[in-house]
N, C-alpha and C positions, 0 to 999 in steps of 0.2 A: 697501345701506347708503342709510338716508335720507339727502334733502337735508343737514339740520342737521348729523344724525351726522357726517357727510362733510366737513360744514365745519371741524367741531369735530377730527376726526383730523388734517385737515390743516394747520388751525392749530396742533396740539401738535405734528406733525412739524416745521414750519419751526420752529418756537419750541425744539425739541431739537436741530436741525440747528446753528443759531444758538447755543444756551449748553448743549449737554447737557440733558439728562434731569432732573438736578439742579436744572436753574435755571427748569423749567417751573411756570408757577406757572395755577393752575385760572383766576384772574379775565382774566388774561393773554390765555388761551387761546378766553375767552367773547368776549372784546373782541375779537378778532383772525377768531372763526367768526362774529360780528354776532348772538351770543344773549347769554341772560343766564347770568350765573354759575348759576344754580338748576339750566338748562337741562342744562350740562353733568352738575353731579351727576346729575340724574335720567335722562339717557343712559348714564353709568358710572358711577355710584355714588362711585366715589373717582378718586385719581388712580391707582392700581394698576389697575384697572379700564379707565381711558383706556389706560395702557402697556399694556395687554392688547389694546384696541382696534387700537391703534396696530401691534403685533407682527404682528397678525391681518394687516391690511390690504399689513403689507411682506411677510409669507408669501405671500400669496395673492398678489401685484405678480410675485414671485420663481418661485412653483411655476408660474403662466402662461404665464413666461419659459422653465422647463423643459418644460414640456407641449409649446408650441410647436416650440422645437430639436429633441426626442424625434421629434414628428411631421414634420416636415421632413426626416427621414431614412428615417424607416420600419424596415425590417427590418435595415438597417445596423446592426449594433450598434456596432460602433466609431465610424462618423461621427458616429450618433446619441449614444453619451456622451460623445465628444470635445465637439459641438456644445451639448450639456445643460451638461456641467461648465464649458467653456470661458466660456458664457454668464453662467451661475450667477457664475464667479470675477469675470470683469469688471465685469456690471454692481455687484457687490457692491463691489469697488473703486472705482467710479464712483459710486457711492450715498452722496450727502451725510448721511442717517441714521446709515449703517453706520459711515462714517467718523466721526460726532461719539460713537456709542458708544464705539469704539474707544479715538479720543482719548480723550474722558475719562476711560474705565477705565483706561488707563495712569497718566493722571495723579491719580489718586484711586479712585472708585468710581464706577458710572452703574447705576442702577436697572433698567436696559433689559438690561443685558450679558448679565443671565442667562436673556433668551429666545433668546441665541446659544450659549449653553454650557449650565449646570446647567439652567436650566428650558425647554430646547430642544423641549420634547415635541411642540410645535405645530410646527415647521421639520420635526425629523424625520418626524412621523406624515405630513405634506401631500405633502412632497418624496420621501419612503419610497414612498407612496400613487401618486404619480403616474408614479414608475419602475415598481412593481411592473403597474399598468396597462398600461402600454406593453410591458413585457417578457412580460406574459398575452398580448398579441394577436400578440408578433412571436416568440416563444417558446413556444408552447403545450403541450409537451411538458414544459416545466420542470418540474423538484420544487418544488411551492411553499413550501416549506420553507428549502430553499438558495435561490431565488430571494428570499425575504424576508431573508435574510440579506445576501446581495449587495447587494440595494438600499439596507439598512440601512448597511452595511458603507459604501459609497461615500457616502452623504447625509453620512453623520459625517466622516469624509475629508475632504469638501468642506468642511464647515462649522469644520473644524479647520485648513484653510489659509484660508479665509475669517478668521477671530481671529489665525492667526498664520503669515501666507505666508512661506513662504522660497525660492520661486523668481517667475522673472517668470509671470504668467496662461498662456499659451500653453505652456510647458514644463511647470507643473503641471497642465494640462487633458491635455496628452499622455501622461503618463505614468498620471495615475489614467486616464484610459478606457483603455490597454492593462491596469489592474487590472481597470475595469470589464467588460472583455472576456473574461477570465479568470476571473472569478466568474458571471458571469450565462452561458457556455459552458459553465461547470462546473454549473450549474444545470442545462442544458437536457440533457445528458451521459445517456447511458442509464444506467442502475445495475446 
């Protein structure tokens, strides 16, 4: 991401954290990023384009954390799953942008919420790819179809627990890690 583009995304993130995405104004973003309003439009086209870039930025950061957590534990499926899930849940719970999105959505509507729910293609694709790559290295005999289902299912459940948490992070991560072990080892079991 270029320097101006990154500054614009960071300015939009700060404004969304402060007042929700509905309150983000392109002119204010431009001023905070120290670029012209036209530059913002040239880079992103529309506010929706800026929302997409912001979502991509956050997903890249989260997926980087998932990859790091998985790699720290190598072939230990339980430890890797727990670390990745816990890090994701804890990071989301502490992320001021995610908090702003969920708070705004509970109070009315927020245009960024679909990036966690109905338009979560980016989150699902990137996160699932990270899990599949890790599993491919450490469970090479796994059935690719079952592996894809396992990764997709775990990612969907983690996103669900980000949007509507039901228990403390450690407890949720522990239970989801048990499920991940079951799904990944079932994918690797001889047929």
